[in-house]
C-alpha positions in Angstrom: -18.7 -33.1 8.8 -19.2 -32.5 5.7 -17.1 -30.2 3.5 -18.3 -27.2 1.3 -15.8 -26.8 -2.1 -13.5 -24.1 -2.7 -15.6 -22.6 -5.3 -18.3 -21.6 -2.1 -16.1 -21.7 0.2 -15.1 -18.9 -1.9 -17.9 -16.7 -1.8 -17.9 -16.3 2.2 -16.1 -13.1 3.2 -16.1 -14.2 7.0 -15.6 -17.4 8.5 -14.6 -17.5 11.9 -13.7 -20.7 14.1 -16.3 -21.6 17.0 -13.9 -24.4 18.6 -12.4 -23.6 22.4 -14.9 -20.9 24.0 -17.1 -23.5 25.8 -13.8 -25.2 26.8 -11.9 -22.0 27.8 -14.7 -21.5 30.6 -14.9 -17.8 29.6 -18.9 -17.1 29.6 -19.9 -14.6 26.7 -22.6 -12.1 27.4 -24.8 -12.1 24.2 -26.5 -9.0 25.5 -23.0 -7.0 25.0 -22.3 -8.9 22.0 -25.6 -7.5 20.7 -25.1 -3.8 21.5 -21.6 -3.4 20.2 -22.9 -5.2 16.5 -25.9 -2.6 16.7 -22.8 0.0 17.7 -21.1 -1.1 14.4 -23.8 -1.3 12.4 -24.3 1.8 12.9 -21.4 3.7 12.9 -20.8 1.8 9.6 -24.0 2.7 8.3 -22.9 6.6 9.3 -19.8 7.1 7.9 -20.1 4.9 4.6 -23.2 4.7 4.1 -24.3 0.9 4.2 -23.5 -1.6 6.2 -19.7 -3.0 4.1 -20.8 -5.9 3.9 -23.8 -4.2 0.7 -21.1 -1.8 -0.1 -21.3 -2.3 -4.1 -17.4 -3.0 -5.8 -17.9 1.1 -7.0 -18.6 2.4 -3.5 -15.2 -0.1 -2.0 -12.7 1.1 -4.6 -13.9 5.0 -4.0 -14.0 3.7 -0.4 -10.3 2.6 -0.7 -9.2 6.3 -3.6 -10.0 7.9 0.2 -7.8 5.5 2.6 -4.1 5.8 0.3 -2.2 4.2 3.4 -4.7 0.8 2.5 -4.6 1.2 -1.6 -1.0 0.1 -1.2 -1.0 -2.2 1.6 0.5 -5.6 1.2 -1.9 -7.7 2.0 -4.5 -5.9 -0.5 -1.7 -6.3 -3.2 -1.4 -10.0 -2.4 -5.4 -10.0 -2.7 -5.5 -12.3 -5.8 -8.5 -10.9 -7.2 -10.8 -7.7 -7.4 -13.0 -10.3 -5.4 -10.7 -11.3 -3.0 -9.7 -7.5 -2.0 -13.6 -6.5 -2.2 -14.0 -8.9 0.4 -10.9 -8.3 2.6 -11.8 -4.4 2.1 -15.5 -5.0 3.4 -14.2 -7.3 6.4 -11.7 -4.3 7.3 -14.6 -2.0 7.2 -16.3 -4.1 9.4 -13.3 -4.7 11.7 -13.3 -1.2 11.9 -16.9 -0.4 12.9 -16.8 -3.0 15.5 -13.6 -1.9 17.2 -15.6 1.7 17.2 -12.9 3.4 14.8 -13.9 5.3 11.2 -10.8 4.5 8.8 -9.4 0.9 8.9 -5.9 0.6 9.4 -3.2 -2.3 8.9 -4.8 -3.7 11.7 -7.7 -4.3 10.0 -6.9 -5.4 6.7 -4.3 -8.5 8.8 -6.9 -9.4 10.4 -9.5 -9.5 7.6 -6.9 -12.5 6.2 -6.6 -13.9 8.9 -10.5 -14.5 8.5 -10.1 -16.1 4.9 -11.0 -19.8 4.9 -7.2 -20.2 3.3 -5.7 -18.9 6.8 -8.1 -21.2 9.0 -7.8 -24.7 7.3 -4.1 -24.0 9.4 -5.6 -24.1 12.5 
């Protein structure tokens, strides 16, 4: 397997391991996943004005000011850079929409941190 360089991987907002689903015997219903994804996209656009992946840095910071509990969350404090902070927030906003809620919480931030490549390399 060919590896992707660290600086390129750092540009990825989300990395999801795909191994294990076929072996688990779980059947994935693609239509229900598609429906949930469309609902999450619609919810995010209705709530934030755009899909989280397309929100500007300024827009993300304004959203964060409106979520004071998240602005002091340790997951964001350990982000290391504004780019990483914004990636985590974009993914947390996406996860909140996926779970059917309008406001992300610290659980969404922890889950977003899990999807960072540094954490996946430990799997």
